[in-house]
C-alpha positions in Angstrom: 22.9 -2.2 32.4 20.6 -5.2 32.4 21.7 -8.6 33.1 21.3 -9.8 29.5 23.6 -7.2 28.2 26.0 -7.6 31.0 26.4 -11.3 30.3 26.8 -10.7 26.6 29.4 -8.1 27.1 31.3 -10.4 29.4 31.5 -13.1 26.7 32.7 -10.5 24.3 29.8 -10.9 21.9 28.2 -7.4 22.4 29.4 -4.6 20.3 27.3 -1.9 18.6 28.6 -2.8 15.1 28.0 -6.5 15.3 24.8 -6.6 17.4 22.7 -3.7 16.2 24.2 -1.1 14.0 24.1 -2.5 10.6 24.0 0.5 8.4 24.4 4.3 8.3 20.7 4.5 9.2 20.9 2.5 12.5 23.0 4.0 15.3 23.8 2.5 18.7 25.1 4.6 21.6 25.7 3.0 25.1 22.2 1.4 25.5 20.3 3.6 23.0 19.5 2.5 19.5 18.1 5.0 16.9 16.9 4.3 13.4 16.4 6.8 10.8 14.2 6.3 7.7 12.6 8.1 4.9 9.3 6.2 4.7 7.2 4.4 7.4 7.6 1.2 5.3 11.5 1.5 5.3 11.3 2.2 9.2 9.4 -1.0 9.9 11.8 -2.9 7.8 14.8 -1.5 9.8 13.0 -2.0 13.1 12.5 -5.7 12.2 16.2 -6.1 11.3 17.3 -4.5 14.6 14.8 -6.5 16.7 16.0 -9.8 15.0 19.6 -8.8 15.8 18.9 -8.0 19.5 17.0 -11.4 19.8 19.9 -13.2 18.2 22.3 -11.9 20.9 19.8 -12.3 23.7 19.2 -8.6 24.4 16.0 -7.4 25.6 14.1 -4.0 25.3 12.1 -2.3 28.0 8.8 -1.3 26.1 8.3 1.8 28.4 11.6 3.2 27.2 10.9 2.6 23.4 9.7 5.4 21.2 8.6 4.2 17.7 7.8 6.2 14.6 8.9 9.6 15.9 9.4 12.4 13.4 11.8 14.4 15.7 14.0 13.3 18.5 16.3 15.1 21.1 19.5 13.2 21.8 22.8 14.2 23.3 22.0 17.8 23.1 20.9 17.9 19.5 17.4 17.9 17.8 17.1 15.7 14.7 14.2 15.9 12.4 13.4 15.7 8.7 14.9 19.3 8.3 18.3 18.0 9.7 20.2 18.4 12.9 20.2 21.4 15.1 21.3 22.2 18.6 18.8 21.6 21.3 17.2 25.1 22.2 16.9 24.2 25.8 20.7 23.5 26.1 21.3 27.0 24.4 19.0 28.6 26.9 21.0 27.0 29.8 24.3 28.4 28.4 22.7 31.8 27.9 21.4 31.9 31.5 24.7 30.7 32.9 26.4 33.5 31.1 24.3 36.1 32.8 25.2 34.7 36.3 28.9 35.3 35.7 
C-alpha cells in the first residue's frame, strides 16, 4: 500500500464507495479499480471521473500498472469481456491437473 493511500485511510477518508466507485460501472477492490463501458467515449468520460475523484482524495496511480481501453480482462479467477463473465480457463486447468494428482 502506498503512502498516499495509507495516510488517507488513517484519516478515515478512503472508502471504495466515496473515493472511487461511483456507479455500477466502476468497481474498486482493495487497490484495483475496474471501469466498464459500452463505447470508447463513455469509457473516457468514466475514466476522467475516476481520475478526478482519486486526485480529490490525494491518491496516485502507478502508470506501469494501468491498463486502459481493454476489451477483455482476467480478474479474481474470472474473464470478463463483451460476451459476459466466465471462469478463467487457466484456473480450471489447475483444478483438473490437481484432481489427477490425487
